[in-house]
Each structure stands twice: as C-alpha cells, then as structure tokens.
C-alpha positions in Angstrom: -0.8 -19.2 -15.8 1.8 -16.8 -17.1 0.9 -15.0 -20.3 3.0 -14.5 -23.3 5.8 -12.0 -23.6 3.3 -9.3 -24.7 3.1 -6.6 -22.1 -0.3 -5.9 -20.4 -0.4 -2.3 -21.9 -0.3 -3.7 -25.4 -3.3 -5.9 -24.6 -5.3 -3.0 -23.2 -4.7 -3.6 -19.5 -4.1 -0.8 -16.9 -4.0 -0.5 -13.2 -7.2 1.2 -11.9 -7.2 4.0 -9.4 -7.8 2.9 -5.8 -11.1 4.6 -5.7 -12.4 2.5 -8.6 -14.9 -0.1 -7.5 -13.4 -3.1 -5.6 -14.5 -6.7 -5.7 -12.3 -7.4 -2.6 -9.5 -6.4 -0.4 -6.7 -8.9 0.1 -4.7 -9.2 3.4 -1.9 -11.4 4.7 -2.5 -12.1 8.4 0.6 -11.7 10.6 2.1 -14.7 12.3 2.9 -14.6 16.1 6.5 -15.4 15.5 7.0 -12.8 12.7 9.4 -9.9 12.8 6.9 -7.1 12.2 5.4 -7.0 15.7 7.8 -8.8 18.0 6.6 -7.2 21.2 3.1 -6.1 20.3 1.4 -9.0 18.5 -1.5 -9.2 20.9 -1.8 -5.5 21.0 -2.2 -5.1 17.2 -4.9 -7.8 16.9 -7.8 -5.6 17.9 -6.7 -3.0 15.3 -6.7 -5.7 12.6 -10.1 -6.9 13.7 -11.4 -3.3 13.5 -10.0 -2.9 10.0 -11.6 -6.0 8.7 -15.0 -5.2 10.3 -14.9 -1.7 8.7 -14.2 -3.2 5.3 -16.5 -6.3 5.2 -19.8 -4.5 4.9 -18.6 -2.8 1.7 -16.5 -5.4 0.0 -15.3 -9.0 0.4 -12.2 -9.4 2.5 -9.8 -12.2 1.5 -7.3 -13.2 4.2 -4.2 -15.1 3.5 -3.1 -17.3 6.5 0.2 -19.0 6.9 -1.0 -21.9 8.9 -4.0 -23.4 10.8 -2.8 -21.6 13.9 -2.7 -18.2 12.1 -6.1 -18.8 10.6 -7.6 -19.6 14.0 -6.1 -16.4 15.4 -7.6 -14.4 12.5 -11.0 -16.0 12.8 -11.1 -15.3 16.5 -10.0 -11.7 16.0 -12.4 -10.9 13.2 -15.3 -12.7 14.9 -18.5 -13.7 13.1 -18.2 -11.1 10.4 -19.9 -11.9 7.0 -18.2 -11.4 3.7 -14.7 -12.7 4.8 -12.9 -15.6 3.3 -9.7 -17.3 4.6 -7.0 -18.9 2.4 -4.1 -21.1 3.2 -1.6 -18.9 1.3 1.5 -18.5 3.4 3.6 -15.3 3.9 6.2 -14.5 6.5 5.0 -10.9 7.1 1.6 -9.1 6.7 2.5 -6.3 4.2 0.3 -7.5 1.4 0.5 -4.1 -0.5 4.1 -5.0 -1.2 4.2 -8.7 -1.7 0.7 -9.3 -2.9 -0.7 -9.2 -6.5 -1.1 -6.0 -8.4 -4.3 -6.2 -10.4 -4.7 -4.7 -13.8 -7.9 -4.5 -15.8 -9.3 -4.2 -19.3 -13.1 -3.9 -19.9 -14.5 -6.8 -17.7 -11.3 -8.8 -17.6 -8.8 -8.7 -14.7 -5.2 -10.0 -14.6 -2.3 -10.0 -12.1 1.1 -8.5 -12.4 3.5 -10.5 -10.3 6.5 -8.3 -9.6 9.5 -10.0 -7.9 9.7 -9.3 -4.2 12.9 -9.2 -2.1 11.7 -7.8 1.3 12.7 -4.1 0.6 16.2 -4.8 -0.7 16.9 -8.1 1.1 16.5 -6.6 4.6 14.3 -9.3 6.1 15.0 -12.9 4.8 13.5 -15.3 4.1 10.9 -13.9 1.8 10.3 -16.8 -0.7 6.7 -17.4 0.5 5.9 -13.7 0.3 7.2 -13.6 -3.2 5.0 -16.5 -4.2 1.7 -14.9 -2.9 0.6 -13.3 -6.3 0.9 -16.7 -8.1 -1.1 -18.4 -5.3 -3.8 -15.7 -5.5 -3.9 -16.1 -9.3 -4.3 -19.8 -9.0 -7.2 -19.3 -6.6 -8.9 -16.7 -8.8 -8.0 -18.4 -12.1 -6.5 -15.2 -13.5 -3.7 -14.7 -16.1 -0.4 -13.5 -14.7 2.2 -11.1 -16.2 5.7 -11.5 -14.7 8.0 -8.5 -15.4 11.0 -10.1 -13.7 12.0 -7.1 -11.7 11.6 -6.1 -8.1 8.7 -3.8 -7.3 6.5 -3.2 -4.3 2.9 -1.9 -4.4 3.6 0.7 -1.7 6.2 2.3 -3.9 3.7 3.5 -6.5 0.3 5.1 -6.7 -1.8 5.7 -9.8 -4.7 7.9 -10.8 -6.1 5.4 -13.3 -5.8 7.8 -16.2 -2.1 7.5 -17.0 -0.2 9.1 -14.1 1.9 7.2 -11.6 3.6 8.6 -8.5 6.8 7.0 -7.1 10.2 8.0 -5.5 13.7 8.0 -6.6 14.9 6.9 -3.2 13.1 3.6 -3.5 13.0 2.7 -7.2 16.5 3.8 -7.9 18.0 2.2 -4.8 20.6 -0.4 -5.9 19.2 -3.0 -3.6 16.2 -3.4 -5.9 17.2 -3.5 -9.6 20.8 -2.3 -9.9 21.0 -3.3 -13.6 18.2 -0.9 -14.6 18.4 2.9 -15.3 15.6 5.3 -14.5 14.2 5.3 -18.0 14.2 1.5 -18.1 12.2 1.4 -14.8 9.8 3.9 -16.2 9.3 1.7 -19.2 8.5 -1.3 -17.1 5.9 0.8 -15.2 4.3 1.9 -18.4 4.3 -1.5 -20.0 3.0 -3.5 -17.1 0.6 -1.0 -15.4 -0.6 0.9 -18.5 0.5 4.3 -17.3 1.8 7.0 -19.7 3.7 9.3 -17.3 5.8 8.8 -14.1 6.0 11.6 -11.5 9.2 11.1 -9.5 9.4 12.4 -5.9 12.6 12.4 -3.9 13.0 10.9 -0.4 10.7 9.3 2.1 10.1 9.9 5.8 12.4 9.1 8.7 11.9 5.6 10.1 10.6 4.1 6.8 12.5 0.9 6.2 11.2 0.6 2.6 13.6 3.3 1.4 10.9 5.8 0.8 7.6 4.3 -0.3 5.3 6.9 -1.8 2.2 5.6 0.1 3.7 7.3 3.2 4.1 10.6 1.3 1.7 11.5 -1.5 -1.5 9.9 -2.7 -4.0 10.5 -5.5 -7.5 11.2 -4.2 -9.0 11.9 -7.7 -7.4 12.0 -11.2 -6.3 15.6 -10.8 -5.6 15.9 -7.1 -3.0 14.6 -4.7 -2.6 14.9 -0.9 1.0 15.2 0.3 2.4 15.2 3.9 4.4 18.2 5.1 6.3 18.9 8.3 5.9 22.4 9.8 8.9 22.2 12.2 11.9 23.4 10.3 14.2 21.6 12.8 12.5 18.2 12.1 14.4 15.7 9.9 11.4 15.4 7.7 11.1 19.1 6.9 13.5 19.4 4.0 12.7 16.2 2.1 9.0 16.8 2.3 9.4 20.4 1.1 11.4 19.1 -1.8 8.6 16.6 -2.7 6.1 19.5 -2.4 8.2 21.6 -4.7 8.3 18.8 -7.3 4.5 18.2 -7.1 3.8 21.9 -7.7 5.4 21.6 -11.2 3.1 18.8 -12.3 -0.1 20.7 -12.9 -1.9 18.6 -10.3 -3.9 20.2 -7.5 -1.8 19.7 -4.3 -3.4 19.5 -0.9 -1.2 19.5 2.1 -1.6 17.1 5.0 0.2 17.6 8.4 2.6 15.1 9.7 1.7 13.6 13.1 3.9 14.6 16.0 6.8 12.3 16.5 5.8 8.7 17.3 8.5 6.6 19.0 8.9 3.1 20.5 11.9 2.3 22.6 13.6 5.3 21.3 13.1 4.4 17.6 11.2 7.0 15.5 8.4 5.2 13.6 7.1 6.2 10.1 3.8 7.5 11.3 2.0 9.1 8.4 -1.5 10.1 7.6 -0.9 9.4 3.9 -1.1 5.6 4.6 -4.9 5.6 4.3 -6.8 3.0 2.3 -9.6 4.0 -0.1 -12.2 1.2 -0.2 -15.8 1.0 -1.4 -17.8 3.7 0.4 -15.1 4.1 3.2 -11.6 5.3 3.8 -9.5 3.7 6.5 -7.4 6.5 8.1 -4.6 5.8 10.5 -4.7 8.1 13.6 -2.1 8.5 16.3 -3.8 9.7 19.5 -3.2 13.3 18.5 -6.6 14.9 18.6 -5.9 18.1 16.7 -3.9 16.5 13.9 -6.2 13.5 13.7 -9.3 15.6 13.4 -7.7 18.0 10.9 -6.7 15.2 8.5 -10.1 13.5 8.8 -11.8 16.8 7.8 -9.5 17.3 4.9 -10.1 13.8 3.5 -13.8 14.1 4.1 -13.8 17.2 1.9 -11.8 15.5 -0.8 -13.6 12.1 -0.8 -17.2 13.2 0.0 -18.8 10.0 -1.2 -17.0 7.9 1.4 -17.1 7.8 5.1 -13.8 8.4 6.8 -13.2 5.7 9.4 -10.5 6.7 11.9 -8.7 3.8 13.5 -5.9 4.2 16.1 -2.7 3.0 14.4 -0.2 3.9 17.2 0.5 0.2 18.0 0.3 -0.9 14.3 3.0 1.5 13.1 5.5 -0.3 15.4 5.6 -2.7 12.5 6.6 0.2 10.3 3.4 0.4 8.3 -0.3 1.0 8.5 -3.6 0.3 6.6 -2.4 0.9 3.1 0.7 -1.3 3.6 -1.6 -4.1 4.8 -4.1 -4.0 2.0 -4.3 -4.8 -1.7 -7.4 -4.0 -3.8 -8.9 -6.4 -6.3 -10.9 -4.4 -8.9 -14.6 -5.2 -9.6 -15.5 -6.4 -13.1 
C-alpha cells in the first residue's frame, strides 16, 4: 500500500546505515538476453554464485527472477545453498541497488521508499519492470510504501544512519533525472524520505561510470564518523583531478577520511570500465570486496577495510568479469534491515 502524504521523517522513519543488522539481502538475477553482460553472461555466473554463497550463512538472500528460465539458471548457479528464496519479480537488468526498494525503519517497523527509476537518465529503455520492483517487494513483504515521485537510485547515496548522507552533484543535479528540481529541493526530498539531517555533496564520478557519478564507486561510510574514499595516484590519469576534488571536499566535513587506492586501469574491448574498490557491500559479519587480479592493490584494500571493520570478515571476490556490466557487489545488492 502507499501511505498518506506525510513524509517518513515526520513519522519517525530513517534509513539505517549499511552495517546495521540485516534481515536479508535482495538481488535481481540478470537475464541471458540483458544488456549488462552481452558477451560475458556465462562468465559472470560463477561470481554471482560465489556472492550468494558468501552471504547466505549470515543473512537470508532474496532473489528476484524475471522468468522460469532465469530462476532455473539462478538455482543451478547458487546450488543447494540454504537461506535463499526465489521470487517471480521481473526486472530487465540486475542492478537492484538502483531499481530496488530503499528500506527505512522506526523502532521495530520497516517501510519502503519507492523512488522513481529511469535507468540512469533514460539510457537503457525499457525500464518499467525495474521501476516496479519496490512495489512488488512491498506486496510480498506486506510493508507500507512511501512514493516521493522523483527519480533517485540507491547507488547515488550512502548514509551513516545518524543523519548524514553522501551524494554527488554530477548525478543528482544531472538534468536527465529531475530537471524541475533545484539542489535545495532535492536535499529536502532526501531529508523527508530518508530521515537525514545533512547532505554532503561531492563532485564527479569515475571514468566509465554510466550512472553519471554514483557515490558508491567513490566514497563510503564505514562507521558514523569515518569514510573511505578512492584516490588516484597517477596525476596523468583522468580520474586524478575529480577524485582530488572529492577528497578536498570531504576534508572540510569533520569526518575521518581514509584513502583507498584506485585499481590499475581495467578495460574490455578498449573501453575503460568503472573498476573501484569502493563498491563493496557490508553484510552481517562479512564484507564483499570486489578485486581485480591486482595482487598489491587488492591486498592493500583488504587490509585497510579489515582494520576499519574489525567485526566482519573481508571476503575478496574477483570482479574483473562482473565490472564489464559497469557495476559490482554494491550495485547488485540491497539490504533489508532487521527488526
């Protein structure tokens, strides 16, 4: 159901931090004929299976499947893994972080915020099924729904659960999302529907990111007062200046800022891919970290995150094939908070 016009914030709801306890992780399984992995569908299946098997011992995994065929592929890939449920909820592409529900919570009650979804500014039509996923999930879970009526993707924001939200100007102020809204108006929507009190604006995203600069490839909260942010050491690299600008902005916020290296350039058929270590997913007891067959960088980031998230095991999973779809583990997942 859709609630009244009262905003979630006024009812006491807020979006929890990703490290808060989860009831489940939601995924949308890719279809063989989708656009995300046109040449590598079979190659990315083992990575998806490894991801699910890493999550399932710690929290339930809910998998949306477009069809009977897609469900059969998912079941075969995941194998006989306990704590996994399959749903006939269709989507065109697998990026559940962006088209899936955003969960908000008050005390022991959970609700869903159903932002509008337009496939990152209308880049990849059709997207009507993707846009409908939050409502379908809400029907299954029997949860109330708040519908802001503006375009927003989950990968474009990150919260610390205590009032702060990170996002980027490049994405949220892009005219392909909500051209009728000014910056202050967008901030008010974030405050009203996610229960935050302050929005921290970064600038631009990394090269190859077709989302126009999602923050989950750039900067992430790891506790209420600390963020990790990717930096590029090579001054000649296209990512150097925008990432330095983001770092400069973060250093004015009062947050503790920990730098993560960028992986060396990852390409496919001459196209630079948005490989980033910031696209990790914090689950119950584990962190899924994308790696890129770069031993020194991979190990360095694993050590940094292990020090920052000591209560969780860092699970490193090769994401080199997966990032051909222009995303990784955070883009694929959406957390449902525990009650």
